[in-house]
All heavy atoms as a GROMACS GRO file, in nm:
protein
  473
    1MET      N    1  11.953  -4.125  -6.606
    1MET     CA    2  11.805  -4.138  -6.610
    1MET      C    3  11.772  -4.284  -6.624
    1MET      O    4  11.696  -4.325  -6.705
    1MET     CB    5  11.753  -4.056  -6.722
    1MET     CG    6  11.766  -3.909  -6.702
    1MET     SD    7  11.673  -3.801  -6.813
    1MET     CE    8  11.679  -3.878  -6.970
    2ASP      N    9  11.823  -4.358  -6.530
    2ASP     CA   10  11.798  -4.503  -6.533
    2ASP      C   11  11.661  -4.538  -6.487
    2ASP      O   12  11.609  -4.650  -6.509
    2ASP     CB   13  11.899  -4.580  -6.442
    2ASP     CG   14  12.041  -4.567  -6.498
    2ASP    OD1   15  12.059  -4.550  -6.621
    2ASP    OD2   16  12.134  -4.573  -6.416
    3ASP      N   17  11.594  -4.448  -6.415
    3ASP     CA   18  11.459  -4.476  -6.357
    3ASP      C   19  11.343  -4.444  -6.447
    3ASP      O   20  11.228  -4.469  -6.408
    3ASP     CB   21  11.445  -4.401  -6.227
    3ASP     CG   22  11.546  -4.445  -6.124
    3ASP    OD1   23  11.598  -4.567  -6.135
    3ASP    OD2   24  11.576  -4.370  -6.028
    4ILE      N   25  11.365  -4.389  -6.565
    4ILE     CA   26  11.257  -4.357  -6.658
    4ILE      C   27  11.289  -4.411  -6.795
    4ILE      O   28  11.399  -4.400  -6.841
    4ILE     CB   29  11.224  -4.206  -6.660
    4ILE    CG1   30  11.104  -4.177  -6.740
    4ILE    CG2   31  11.345  -4.131  -6.709
    4ILE    CD1   32  11.051  -4.040  -6.726
    5ASN      N   33  11.191  -4.473  -6.856
    5ASN     CA   34  11.201  -4.526  -6.996
    5ASN      C   35  11.076  -4.472  -7.071
    5ASN      O   36  10.967  -4.527  -7.046
    5ASN     CB   37  11.204  -4.677  -6.992
    5ASN     CG   38  11.242  -4.737  -7.125
    5ASN    OD1   39  11.194  -4.683  -7.226
    5ASN    ND2   40  11.306  -4.847  -7.128
    6LEU      N   41  11.103  -4.379  -7.155
    6LEU     CA   42  10.991  -4.322  -7.230
    6LEU      C   43  10.941  -4.415  -7.341
    6LEU      O   44  10.824  -4.402  -7.379
    6LEU     CB   45  11.037  -4.185  -7.289
    6LEU     CG   46  11.069  -4.078  -7.188
    6LEU    CD1   47  11.121  -3.952  -7.255
    6LEU    CD2   48  10.954  -4.051  -7.095
    7LYS      N   49  11.022  -4.508  -7.389
    7LYS     CA   50  10.976  -4.600  -7.488
    7LYS      C   51  10.875  -4.703  -7.433
    7LYS      O   52  10.774  -4.730  -7.494
    7LYS     CB   53  11.098  -4.675  -7.547
    7LYS     CG   54  11.183  -4.585  -7.635
    7LYS     CD   55  11.295  -4.667  -7.695
    7LYS     CE   56  11.385  -4.570  -7.777
    7LYS     NZ   57  11.507  -4.636  -7.826
    8THR      N   58  10.904  -4.752  -7.307
    8THR     CA   59  10.809  -4.843  -7.245
    8THR      C   60  10.715  -4.772  -7.154
    8THR      O   61  10.625  -4.838  -7.092
    8THR     CB   62  10.892  -4.951  -7.160
    8THR    OG1   63  10.963  -4.885  -7.058
    8THR    CG2   64  10.981  -5.028  -7.258
    9ARG      N   65  10.730  -4.639  -7.141
    9ARG     CA   66  10.637  -4.556  -7.060
    9ARG      C   67  10.643  -4.596  -6.913
    9ARG      O   68  10.535  -4.598  -6.845
    9ARG     CB   69  10.494  -4.560  -7.113
    9ARG     CG   70  10.483  -4.519  -7.257
    9ARG     CD   71  10.353  -4.558  -7.311
    9ARG     NE   72  10.337  -4.503  -7.450
    9ARG     CZ   73  10.276  -4.387  -7.480
    9ARG    NH1   74  10.220  -4.314  -7.390
    9ARG    NH2   75  10.277  -4.347  -7.606
   10GLU      N   76  10.758  -4.625  -6.863
   10GLU     CA   77  10.773  -4.677  -6.727
   10GLU      C   78  10.864  -4.591  -6.648
   10GLU      O   79  10.974  -4.547  -6.693
   10GLU     CB   80  10.826  -4.820  -6.734
   10GLU     CG   81  10.834  -4.888  -6.601
   10GLU     CD   82  10.873  -5.033  -6.617
   10GLU    OE1   83  10.903  -5.079  -6.728
   10GLU    OE2   84  10.878  -5.103  -6.513
   11LEU      N   85  10.826  -4.563  -6.527
   11LEU     CA   86  10.904  -4.487  -6.426
   11LEU      C   87  10.918  -4.569  -6.303
   11LEU      O   88  10.816  -4.626  -6.251
   11LEU     CB   89  10.834  -4.354  -6.392
   11LEU     CG   90  10.890  -4.274  -6.276
   11LEU    CD1   91  11.011  -4.198  -6.328
   11LEU    CD2   92  10.789  -4.176  -6.226
   12VAL      N   93  11.042  -4.588  -6.253
   12VAL     CA   94  11.066  -4.666  -6.129
   12VAL      C   95  11.069  -4.563  -6.016
   12VAL      O   96  11.150  -4.472  -6.013
   12VAL     CB   97  11.192  -4.744  -6.139
   12VAL    CG1   98  11.219  -4.816  -6.007
   12VAL    CG2   99  11.184  -4.843  -6.253
   13VAL      N  100  10.987  -4.587  -5.912
   13VAL     CA  101  10.990  -4.511  -5.786
   13VAL      C  102  11.066  -4.592  -5.683
   13VAL      O  103  11.030  -4.705  -5.658
   13VAL     CB  104  10.839  -4.487  -5.740
   13VAL    CG1  105  10.847  -4.410  -5.607
   13VAL    CG2  106  10.763  -4.415  -5.840
   14ARG      N  107  11.179  -4.536  -5.642
   14ARG     CA  108  11.264  -4.608  -5.548
   14ARG      C  109  11.231  -4.566  -5.407
   14ARG      O  110  11.193  -4.450  -5.381
   14ARG     CB  111  11.408  -4.573  -5.571
   14ARG     CG  112  11.460  -4.623  -5.701
   14ARG     CD  113  11.610  -4.594  -5.707
   14ARG     NE  114  11.660  -4.611  -5.843
   14ARG     CZ  115  11.785  -4.616  -5.870
   14ARG    NH1  116  11.875  -4.601  -5.776
   14ARG    NH2  117  11.827  -4.628  -5.993
   15ASN      N  118  11.236  -4.662  -5.320
   15ASN     CA  119  11.221  -4.632  -5.175
   15ASN      C  120  11.090  -4.568  -5.145
   15ASN      O  121  11.079  -4.465  -5.076
   15ASN     CB  122  11.336  -4.554  -5.117
   15ASN     CG  123  11.467  -4.620  -5.135
   15ASN    OD1  124  11.477  -4.738  -5.117
   15ASN    ND2  125  11.571  -4.544  -5.169
   16GLY      N  126  10.982  -4.617  -5.199
   16GLY     CA  127  10.845  -4.571  -5.176
   16GLY      C  128  10.795  -4.623  -5.043
   16GLY      O  129  10.874  -4.649  -4.954
   17LYS      N  130  10.665  -4.627  -5.037
   17LYS     CA  131  10.606  -4.669  -4.911
   17LYS      C  132  10.653  -4.806  -4.871
   17LYS      O  133  10.664  -4.900  -4.952
   17LYS     CB  134  10.451  -4.674  -4.937
   17LYS     CG  135  10.370  -4.707  -4.807
   17LYS     CD  136  10.223  -4.698  -4.841
   17LYS     CE  137  10.140  -4.721  -4.714
   17LYS     NZ  138  10.002  -4.719  -4.743
   18GLY      N  139  10.693  -4.824  -4.744
   18GLY     CA  140  10.750  -4.951  -4.698
   18GLY      C  141  10.890  -4.973  -4.749
   18GLY      O  142  10.934  -5.089  -4.755
   19GLU      N  143  10.957  -4.867  -4.797
   19GLU     CA  144  11.092  -4.875  -4.855
   19GLU      C  145  11.102  -4.975  -4.973
   19GLU      O  146  11.200  -5.031  -5.000
   19GLU     CB  147  11.198  -4.921  -4.743
   19GLU     CG  148  11.211  -4.820  -4.630
   19GLU     CD  149  11.266  -4.690  -4.681
   19GLU    OE1  150  11.363  -4.687  -4.757
   19GLU    OE2  151  11.216  -4.584  -4.639
   20LYS      N  152  10.987  -4.990  -5.045
   20LYS     CA  153  10.985  -5.075  -5.162
   20LYS      C  154  10.990  -4.993  -5.292
   20LYS      O  155  10.944  -4.878  -5.294
   20LYS     CB  156  10.851  -5.158  -5.159
   20LYS     CG  157  10.845  -5.254  -5.045
   20LYS     CD  158  10.716  -5.335  -5.053
   20LYS     CE  159  10.707  -5.428  -4.935
   20LYS     NZ  160  10.582  -5.500  -4.934
   21SER      N  161  11.043  -5.050  -5.395
   21SER     CA  162  11.043  -4.992  -5.527
   21SER      C  163  10.920  -5.039  -5.605
   21SER      O  164  10.876  -5.153  -5.583
   21SER     CB  165  11.171  -5.025  -5.598
   21SER     OG  166  11.282  -4.972  -5.535
   22ARG      N  167  10.871  -4.957  -5.691
   22ARG     CA  168  10.757  -5.001  -5.773
   22ARG      C  169  10.766  -4.926  -5.914
   22ARG      O  170  10.833  -4.826  -5.924
   22ARG     CB  171  10.628  -4.969  -5.704
   22ARG     CG  172  10.599  -4.823  -5.684
   22ARG     CD  173  10.469  -4.807  -5.602
   22ARG     NE  174  10.452  -4.668  -5.569
   22ARG     CZ  175  10.373  -4.582  -5.636
   22ARG    NH1  176  10.305  -4.622  -5.741
   22ARG    NH2  177  10.361  -4.458  -5.598
   23ALA      N  178  10.695  -4.985  -6.010
   23ALA     CA  179  10.688  -4.924  -6.141
   23ALA      C  180  10.560  -4.849  -6.156
   23ALA      O  181  10.452  -4.891  -6.108
   23ALA     CB  182  10.697  -5.028  -6.246
   24VAL      N  183  10.568  -4.730  -6.220
   24VAL     CA  184  10.452  -4.646  -6.248
   24VAL      C  185  10.456  -4.627  -6.403
   24VAL      O  186  10.558  -4.601  -6.466
   24VAL     CB  187  10.466  -4.508  -6.185
   24VAL    CG1  188  10.350  -4.417  -6.223
   24VAL    CG2  189  10.475  -4.521  -6.032
   25PHE      N  190  10.339  -4.650  -6.462
   25PHE     CA  191  10.327  -4.638  -6.611
   25PHE      C  192  10.276  -4.501  -6.644
   25PHE      O  193  10.182  -4.449  -6.582
   25PHE     CB  194  10.237  -4.750  -6.664
   25PHE     CG  195  10.305  -4.881  -6.642
   25PHE    CD1  196  10.274  -4.964  -6.533
   25PHE    CD2  197  10.408  -4.929  -6.728
   25PHE    CE1  198  10.340  -5.084  -6.510
   25PHE    CE2  199  10.470  -5.048  -6.710
   25PHE     CZ  200  10.433  -5.125  -6.599
   26LEU      N  201  10.338  -4.440  -6.742
   26LEU     CA  202  10.309  -4.301  -6.788
   26LEU      C  203  10.214  -4.295  -6.903
   26LEU      O  204  10.221  -4.380  -6.994
   26LEU     CB  205  10.444  -4.234  -6.825
   26LEU     CG  206  10.558  -4.247  -6.718
   26LEU    CD1  207  10.683  -4.191  -6.776
   26LEU    CD2  208  10.518  -4.175  -6.592
   27ASN      N  209  10.126  -4.198  -6.902
   27ASN     CA  210  10.032  -4.180  -7.011
   27ASN      C  211  10.090  -4.096  -7.119
   27ASN      O  212  10.203  -4.039  -7.106
   27ASN     CB  213   9.895  -4.120  -6.958
   27ASN     CG  214   9.912  -3.982  -6.906
   27ASN    OD1  215  10.003  -3.906  -6.945
   27ASN    ND2  216   9.819  -3.944  -6.816
   28ASP      N  217  10.024  -4.083  -7.234
   28ASP     CA  218  10.075  -4.010  -7.347
   28ASP      C  219  10.110  -3.860  -7.315
   28ASP      O  220  10.213  -3.810  -7.364
   28ASP     CB  221   9.968  -4.004  -7.461
   28ASP     CG  222   9.951  -4.138  -7.528
   28ASP    OD1  223  10.041  -4.225  -7.523
   28ASP    OD2  224   9.842  -4.159  -7.591
   29LYS      N  225  10.024  -3.797  -7.235
   29LYS     CA  226  10.052  -3.658  -7.200
   29LYS      C  227  10.185  -3.638  -7.128
   29LYS      O  228  10.261  -3.550  -7.153
   29LYS     CB  229   9.936  -3.605  -7.116
   29LYS     CG  230   9.941  -3.462  -7.091
   29LYS     CD  231   9.818  -3.417  -7.010
   29LYS     CE  232   9.816  -3.269  -6.992
   29LYS     NZ  233   9.693  -3.222  -6.923
   30ILE      N  234  10.215  -3.726  -7.034
   30ILE     CA  235  10.340  -3.720  -6.956
   30ILE      C  236  10.458  -3.749  -7.040
   30ILE      O  237  10.560  -3.685  -7.037
   30ILE     CB  238  10.333  -3.812  -6.836
   30ILE    CG1  239  10.220  -3.774  -6.741
   30ILE    CG2  240  10.465  -3.816  -6.764
   30ILE    CD1  241  10.228  -3.635  -6.685
   31VAL      N  242  10.450  -3.854  -7.122
   31VAL     CA  243  10.560  -3.895  -7.210
   31VAL      C  244  10.590  -3.782  -7.310
   31VAL      O  245  10.707  -3.744  -7.327
   31VAL     CB  246  10.527  -4.022  -7.288
   31VAL    CG1  247  10.630  -4.051  -7.398
   31VAL    CG2  248  10.518  -4.139  -7.190
   32ASN      N  249  10.490  -3.722  -7.372
   32ASN     CA  250  10.512  -3.607  -7.463
   32ASN      C  251  10.570  -3.489  -7.397
   32ASN      O  252  10.661  -3.417  -7.448
   32ASN     CB  253  10.379  -3.575  -7.534
   32ASN     CG  254  10.336  -3.682  -7.632
   32ASN    OD1  255  10.418  -3.758  -7.682
   32ASN    ND2  256  10.210  -3.694  -7.657
   33ALA      N  257  10.522  -3.458  -7.270
   33ALA     CA  258  10.580  -3.348  -7.195
   33ALA      C  259  10.726  -3.368  -7.161
   33ALA      O  260  10.809  -3.278  -7.173
   33ALA     CB  261  10.498  -3.320  -7.069
   34ALA      N  262  10.758  -3.489  -7.121
   34ALA     CA  263  10.898  -3.522  -7.085
   34ALA      C  264  10.988  -3.513  -7.210
   34ALA      O  265  11.101  -3.457  -7.203
   34ALA     CB  266  10.907  -3.662  -7.024
   35LYS      N  267  10.936  -3.562  -7.325
   35LYS     CA  268  11.017  -3.555  -7.449
   35LYS      C  269  11.043  -3.406  -7.485
   35LYS      O  270  11.152  -3.375  -7.525
   35LYS     CB  271  10.949  -3.629  -7.561
   35LYS     CG  272  10.961  -3.782  -7.548
   35LYS     CD  273  10.882  -3.846  -7.661
   35LYS     CE  274  10.894  -3.997  -7.653
   35LYS     NZ  275  10.822  -4.071  -7.760
   36SER      N  276  10.936  -3.326  -7.476
   36SER     CA  277  10.955  -3.186  -7.512
   36SER      C  278  11.053  -3.116  -7.418
   36SER      O  279  11.134  -3.037  -7.458
   36SER     CB  280  10.818  -3.115  -7.506
   36SER     OG  281  10.730  -3.157  -7.598
   37TYR      N  282  11.039  -3.145  -7.292
   37TYR     CA  283  11.128  -3.091  -7.187
   37TYR      C  284  11.274  -3.126  -7.216
   37TYR      O  285  11.363  -3.041  -7.217
   37TYR     CB  286  11.088  -3.134  -7.052
   37TYR     CG  287  11.194  -3.104  -6.943
   37TYR    CD1  288  11.212  -2.972  -6.901
   37TYR    CD2  289  11.273  -3.205  -6.892
   37TYR    CE1  290  11.307  -2.942  -6.802
   37TYR    CE2  291  11.371  -3.174  -6.798
   37TYR     CZ  292  11.380  -3.047  -6.755
   37TYR     OH  293  11.481  -3.016  -6.659
   38LEU      N  294  11.298  -3.254  -7.248
   38LEU     CA  295  11.432  -3.303  -7.279
   38LEU      C  296  11.487  -3.245  -7.403
   38LEU      O  297  11.606  -3.211  -7.409
   38LEU     CB  298  11.436  -3.454  -7.285
   38LEU     CG  299  11.418  -3.525  -7.148
   38LEU    CD1  300  11.397  -3.678  -7.167
   38LEU    CD2  301  11.534  -3.501  -7.057
   39LYS      N  302  11.404  -3.223  -7.500
   39LYS     CA  303  11.449  -3.156  -7.629
   39LYS      C  304  11.491  -3.014  -7.600
   39LYS      O  305  11.591  -2.967  -7.650
   39LYS     CB  306  11.336  -3.165  -7.732
   39LYS     CG  307  11.374  -3.114  -7.868
   39LYS     CD  308  11.265  -3.124  -7.963
   39LYS     CE  309  11.298  -3.068  -8.100
   39LYS     NZ  310  11.188  -3.079  -8.189
   40GLU      N  311  11.408  -2.944  -7.521
   40GLU     CA  312  11.435  -2.804  -7.491
   40GLU      C  313  11.560  -2.790  -7.403
   40GLU      O  314  11.645  -2.704  -7.417
   40GLU     CB  315  11.316  -2.739  -7.414
   40GLU     CG  316  11.331  -2.598  -7.379
   40GLU     CD  317  11.321  -2.505  -7.501
   40GLU    OE1  318  11.262  -2.540  -7.600
   40GLU    OE2  319  11.379  -2.394  -7.492
   41ARG      N  320  11.573  -2.884  -7.302
   41ARG     CA  321  11.683  -2.876  -7.207
   41ARG      C  322  11.814  -2.911  -7.270
   41ARG      O  323  11.918  -2.857  -7.248
   41ARG     CB  324  11.654  -2.977  -7.091
   41ARG     CG  325  11.769  -2.974  -6.987
   41ARG     CD  326  11.751  -3.084  -6.889
   41ARG     NE  327  11.815  -3.205  -6.944
   41ARG     CZ  328  11.821  -3.318  -6.882
   41ARG    NH1  329  11.768  -3.332  -6.764
   41ARG    NH2  330  11.880  -3.419  -6.937
   42GLY      N  331  11.808  -3.013  -7.364
   42GLY     CA  332  11.928  -3.061  -7.425
   42GLY      C  333  12.019  -3.140  -7.334
   42GLY      O  334  11.997  -3.147  -7.216
   43GLY      N  335  12.107  -3.213  -7.393
   43GLY     CA  336  12.206  -3.287  -7.318
   43GLY      C  337  12.148  -3.422  -7.268
   43GLY      O  338  12.030  -3.444  -7.267
   44ASP      N  339  12.244  -3.504  -7.229
   44ASP     CA  340  12.206  -3.641  -7.178
   44ASP      C  341  12.258  -3.648  -7.028
   44ASP      O  342  12.359  -3.708  -7.005
   44ASP     CB  343  12.270  -3.751  -7.257
   44ASP     CG  344  12.208  -3.758  -7.396
   44ASP    OD1  345  12.083  -3.732  -7.405
   44ASP    OD2  346  12.280  -3.793  -7.493
   45GLY      N  347  12.187  -3.579  -6.942
   45GLY     CA  348  12.230  -3.580  -6.803
   45GLY      C  349  12.189  -3.706  -6.729
   45GLY      O  350  12.113  -3.787  -6.779
   46GLU      N  351  12.240  -3.720  -6.612
   46GLU     CA  352  12.207  -3.832  -6.526
   46GLU      C  353  12.068  -3.820  -6.464
   46GLU      O  354  12.004  -3.918  -6.435
   46GLU     CB  355  12.312  -3.845  -6.415
   46GLU     CG  356  12.292  -3.962  -6.324
   46GLU     CD  357  12.396  -3.969  -6.211
   46GLU    OE1  358  12.498  -3.891  -6.220
   46GLU    OE2  359  12.388  -4.053  -6.131
   47TYR      N  360  12.017  -3.697  -6.453
   47TYR     CA  361  11.890  -3.669  -6.391
   47TYR      C  362  11.792  -3.608  -6.491
   47TYR      O  363  11.826  -3.536  -6.578
   47TYR     CB  364  11.909  -3.574  -6.268
   47TYR     CG  365  12.010  -3.624  -6.170
   47TYR    CD1  366  12.141  -3.580  -6.169
   47TYR    CD2  367  11.972  -3.726  -6.084
   47TYR    CE1  368  12.226  -3.626  -6.077
   47TYR    CE2  369  12.059  -3.777  -5.987
   47TYR     CZ  370  12.186  -3.728  -5.986
   47TYR     OH  371  12.277  -3.776  -5.899
   48LEU      N  372  11.667  -3.635  -6.468
   48LEU     CA  373  11.563  -3.583  -6.556
   48LEU      C  374  11.548  -3.433  -6.532
   48LEU      O  375  11.545  -3.353  -6.627
   48LEU     CB  376  11.426  -3.656  -6.532
   48LEU     CG  377  11.307  -3.597  -6.609
   48LEU    CD1  378  11.333  -3.612  -6.762
   48LEU    CD2  379  11.182  -3.675  -6.569
   49PHE      N  380  11.537  -3.396  -6.409
   49PHE     CA  381  11.526  -3.247  -6.376
   49PHE      C  382  11.658  -3.203  -6.314
   49PHE      O  383  11.706  -3.260  -6.220
   49PHE     CB  384  11.409  -3.232  -6.281
   49PHE     CG  385  11.278  -3.272  -6.334
   49PHE    CD1  386  11.214  -3.388  -6.285
   49PHE    CD2  387  11.220  -3.202  -6.436
   49PHE    CE1  388  11.088  -3.425  -6.340
   49PHE    CE2  389  11.094  -3.241  -6.493
   49PHE     CZ  390  11.034  -3.353  -6.444
   50ILE      N  391  11.708  -3.093  -6.371
   50ILE     CA  392  11.833  -3.038  -6.324
   50ILE      C  393  11.820  -2.894  -6.290
   50ILE      O  394  11.732  -2.823  -6.338
   50ILE     CB  395  11.947  -3.058  -6.425
   50ILE    CG1  396  11.910  -2.999  -6.563
   50ILE    CG2  397  11.984  -3.206  -6.441
   50ILE    CD1  398  12.017  -2.998  -6.667
   51SER      N  399  11.908  -2.846  -6.206
   51SER     CA  400  11.913  -2.704  -6.165
   51SER      C  401  11.981  -2.621  -6.273
   51SER      O  402  12.032  -2.678  -6.374
   51SER     CB  403  11.981  -2.690  -6.028
   51SER     OG  404  12.119  -2.716  -6.046
   52ARG      N  405  11.986  -2.496  -6.246
   52ARG     CA  406  12.056  -2.405  -6.342
   52ARG      C  407  12.206  -2.440  -6.348
   52ARG      O  408  12.270  -2.410  -6.449
   52ARG     CB  409  12.040  -2.258  -6.294
   52ARG     CG  410  11.901  -2.207  -6.311
   52ARG     CD  411  11.896  -2.059  -6.278
   52ARG     NE  412  11.754  -2.023  -6.281
   52ARG     CZ  413  11.697  -1.967  -6.180
   52ARG    NH1  414  11.759  -1.945  -6.063
   52ARG    NH2  415  11.566  -1.936  -6.184
   53GLU      N  416  12.254  -2.497  -6.245
   53GLU     CA  417  12.401  -2.537  -6.239
   53GLU      C  418  12.423  -2.679  -6.295
   53GLU      O  419  12.531  -2.733  -6.274
   53GLU     CB  420  12.453  -2.524  -6.099
   53GLU     CG  421  12.453  -2.380  -6.045
   53GLU     CD  422  12.320  -2.331  -5.988
   53GLU    OE1  423  12.241  -2.422  -5.950
   53GLU    OE2  424  12.290  -2.214  -5.999
   54ASN      N  425  12.322  -2.738  -6.355
   54ASN     CA  426  12.330  -2.872  -6.406
   54ASN      C  427  12.346  -2.980  -6.295
   54ASN      O  428  12.409  -3.080  -6.320
   54ASN     CB  429  12.431  -2.886  -6.515
   54ASN     CG  430  12.395  -2.816  -6.638
   54ASN    OD1  431  12.276  -2.808  -6.669
   54ASN    ND2  432  12.490  -2.758  -6.709
   55ASN      N  433  12.296  -2.952  -6.178
   55ASN     CA  434  12.298  -3.051  -6.070
   55ASN      C  435  12.157  -3.103  -6.050
   55ASN      O  436  12.059  -3.049  -6.101
   55ASN     CB  437  12.345  -2.987  -5.939
   55ASN     CG  438  12.488  -2.933  -5.947
   55ASN    OD1  439  12.571  -2.998  -6.005
   55ASN    ND2  440  12.510  -2.812  -5.898
   56LYS      N  441  12.147  -3.218  -5.980
   56LYS     CA  442  12.014  -3.271  -5.954
   56LYS      C  443  11.937  -3.171  -5.872
   56LYS      O  444  11.985  -3.100  -5.790
   56LYS     CB  445  12.021  -3.407  -5.887
   56LYS     CG  446  12.074  -3.406  -5.744
   56LYS     CD  447  12.070  -3.544  -5.689
   56LYS     CE  448  12.112  -3.542  -5.542
   56LYS     NZ  449  12.105  -3.670  -5.476
   57VAL      N  450  11.806  -3.179  -5.890
   57VAL     CA  451  11.713  -3.100  -5.809
   57VAL      C  452  11.681  -3.177  -5.681
   57VAL      O  453  11.647  -3.294  -5.685
   57VAL     CB  454  11.580  -3.064  -5.884
   57VAL    CG1  455  11.485  -2.987  -5.799
   57VAL    CG2  456  11.610  -2.986  -6.009
   58SER      N  457  11.700  -3.111  -5.569
   58SER     CA  458  11.672  -3.178  -5.441
   58SER      C  459  11.543  -3.135  -5.384
   58SER      O  460  11.487  -3.031  -5.428
   58SER     CB  461  11.790  -3.160  -5.345
   58SER     OG  462  11.802  -3.018  -5.318
   59ARG      N  463  11.502  -3.199  -5.281
   59ARG     CA  464  11.375  -3.167  -5.217
   59ARG      C  465  11.383  -3.031  -5.161
   59ARG      O  466  11.403  -2.963  -5.099
   59ARG     CB  467  11.337  -3.267  -5.114
   59ARG     CG  468  11.311  -3.404  -5.167
   59ARG     CD  469  11.268  -3.496  -5.065
   59ARG     NE  470  11.269  -3.629  -5.118
   59ARG     CZ  471  11.209  -3.728  -5.062
   59ARG    NH1  472  11.141  -3.710  -4.958
   59ARG    NH2  473  11.216  -3.849  -5.113
   0.00000   0.00000   0.00000
C-alpha cells in the first residue's frame, strides 16, 4: 500500500490523465472509512482492496 498514506491523508494516482501521476488529498470521512475497513479486513497486504482469495482487485 505504497500509494496511500492515511497519516498525511494522501493518495497517489498513477498513470492518470496524460500518463502523469498526481496526489489526491483525502478528507476525514474517507480516512476514517479506510481505517475501519483495514481494521475489519486485518492483515498488512500489498493492496488496499483485496479479493476473497487475498489477491488484488482488478478492473
